[in-house]
C-alpha positions as CSV (number, residue, x, y, z in Angstrom):
1,M,129.8,130.1,88.0
2,G,131.7,133.3,88.7
3,N,134.7,134.3,90.8
4,K,135.0,132.0,93.9
5,K,136.0,135.0,96.2
6,I,132.9,136.9,95.2
7,I,130.7,133.9,95.8
8,N,132.3,133.3,99.2
9,Y,131.9,137.0,100.1
10,I,128.2,137.0,99.2
11,D,127.6,133.7,101.1
12,L,129.3,135.3,104.2
13,C,127.0,138.3,103.9
14,F,124.0,136.1,103.8
15,C,125.2,134.2,106.8
16,K,125.6,137.4,108.8
17,L,122.2,138.6,107.7
18,N,120.6,135.3,108.7
19,R,122.1,135.6,112.2
20,K,120.4,139.0,112.6
21,L,117.0,137.7,111.5
22,K,114.8,136.4,114.3
23,S,112.6,134.2,112.2
24,E,114.2,131.3,110.5
25,K,111.5,131.5,107.9
26,K,113.1,134.7,106.6
27,H,116.6,133.2,106.3
28,V,118.2,133.1,102.9
29,K,118.9,129.4,102.4
30,K,119.8,129.3,98.7
31,W,120.8,131.9,96.1
32,V,122.2,132.0,92.6
33,L,124.5,134.5,91.0
34,I,123.3,135.3,87.4
35,K,125.6,136.3,84.6
36,K,124.1,139.7,83.8
37,D,122.4,142.6,85.6
38,F,118.7,143.3,85.3
39,S,118.0,146.3,83.1
40,I,115.3,148.3,81.3
41,F,116.9,147.2,78.0
42,G,116.8,143.5,79.0
43,D,113.1,144.0,79.8
44,E,113.5,143.0,83.5
45,F,112.6,146.5,84.6
46,T,110.0,149.0,83.4
47,A,110.9,152.6,82.5
48,T,110.1,153.5,86.1
49,M,112.4,150.7,87.4
50,K,109.6,148.4,88.6
51,L,110.5,144.7,88.3
52,R,108.7,142.8,85.6
53,R,108.2,139.6,87.6
54,K,106.6,137.6,84.8
55,I,109.5,138.3,82.4
56,V,112.1,137.5,85.1
57,D,110.2,134.3,85.9
58,A,110.1,133.4,82.2
59,K,113.8,134.3,81.5
60,Y,115.2,132.6,84.6
61,R,112.7,129.8,85.1
62,D,115.3,127.0,84.9
63,L,117.5,128.7,87.5
64,I,114.5,129.3,89.8
65,E,113.3,125.7,89.5
66,N,116.8,124.4,90.2
67,I,116.9,126.3,93.4
68,Y,113.7,124.6,94.6
69,D,114.6,121.2,93.2
70,E,117.9,120.9,95.1
71,P,117.9,119.5,98.6
72,K,118.1,122.0,101.4
73,L,121.5,123.0,102.8
Protein backbone atom coordinates (compact mmCIF):
# COMPACT_ATOMS: atom_id res chain seq x y z
CA MET A 1 0.00 0.00 0.00
CA GLY A 2 1.27 3.52 -0.74
CA ASN A 3 4.20 4.98 -2.56
CA LYS A 4 7.27 2.69 -2.45
CA LYS A 5 9.67 5.64 -1.94
CA ILE A 6 7.74 6.86 1.08
CA ILE A 7 7.60 3.38 2.60
CA ASN A 8 11.34 2.92 2.04
CA TYR A 9 12.06 6.31 3.61
CA ILE A 10 9.97 5.54 6.70
CA ASP A 11 11.63 2.14 7.01
CA LEU A 12 15.06 3.79 6.81
CA CYS A 13 14.05 6.25 9.56
CA PHE A 14 12.98 3.39 11.82
CA CYS A 15 16.28 1.59 11.15
CA LYS A 16 18.23 4.71 12.15
CA LEU A 17 16.08 5.12 15.25
CA ASN A 18 16.57 1.48 16.24
CA ARG A 19 20.36 1.87 16.02
CA LYS A 20 20.17 4.74 18.53
CA LEU A 21 18.04 2.81 21.02
CA LYS A 22 20.00 0.87 23.62
CA SER A 23 17.29 -1.65 24.43
CA GLU A 24 16.21 -4.01 21.69
CA LYS A 25 12.84 -4.28 23.44
CA LYS A 26 12.13 -0.71 22.33
CA HIS A 27 12.97 -1.34 18.66
CA VAL A 28 10.28 -0.83 16.06
CA LYS A 29 10.10 -4.20 14.35
CA LYS A 30 6.87 -3.87 12.36
CA TRP A 31 4.77 -0.94 11.25
CA VAL A 32 1.85 -0.24 8.94
CA LEU A 33 1.02 2.85 6.92
CA ILE A 34 -2.71 3.54 7.03
CA LYS A 35 -4.63 5.31 4.29
CA LYS A 36 -5.92 8.30 6.27
CA ASP A 37 -4.80 10.58 9.09
CA PHE A 38 -6.32 10.37 12.52
CA SER A 39 -8.63 13.30 13.23
CA ILE A 40 -11.26 14.69 15.56
CA PHE A 41 -13.86 14.24 12.81
CA GLY A 42 -12.85 10.61 12.34
CA ASP A 43 -13.34 10.12 16.09
CA GLU A 44 -9.73 9.01 16.68
CA PHE A 45 -9.02 12.17 18.72
CA THR A 46 -11.01 14.04 21.34
CA ALA A 47 -11.55 17.79 21.03
CA THR A 48 -8.41 18.27 23.17
CA MET A 49 -6.40 15.99 20.82
CA LYS A 50 -6.21 12.99 23.12
CA LEU A 51 -6.09 9.67 21.33
CA ARG A 52 -9.22 7.54 21.71
CA ARG A 53 -7.48 4.19 22.01
CA LYS A 54 -10.64 2.07 22.13
CA ILE A 55 -11.94 3.64 18.91
CA VAL A 56 -8.58 3.28 17.16
CA ASP A 57 -8.39 -0.34 18.30
CA ALA A 58 -11.90 -1.03 17.00
CA LYS A 59 -11.38 0.74 13.65
CA TYR A 60 -7.99 -0.78 12.92
CA ARG A 61 -8.31 -4.13 14.72
CA ASP A 62 -7.60 -6.14 11.55
CA LEU A 63 -4.41 -4.21 10.79
CA ILE A 64 -3.22 -4.46 14.39
CA GLU A 65 -3.90 -8.19 14.52
CA ASN A 66 -2.06 -8.72 11.22
CA ILE A 67 1.02 -7.04 12.66
CA TYR A 68 1.14 -9.52 15.52
CA ASP A 69 0.16 -12.55 13.42
CA GLU A 70 2.99 -12.20 10.92
CA PRO A 71 6.35 -13.81 11.69
CA LYS A 72 9.02 -11.46 13.05
CA LEU A 73 11.41 -9.86 10.56
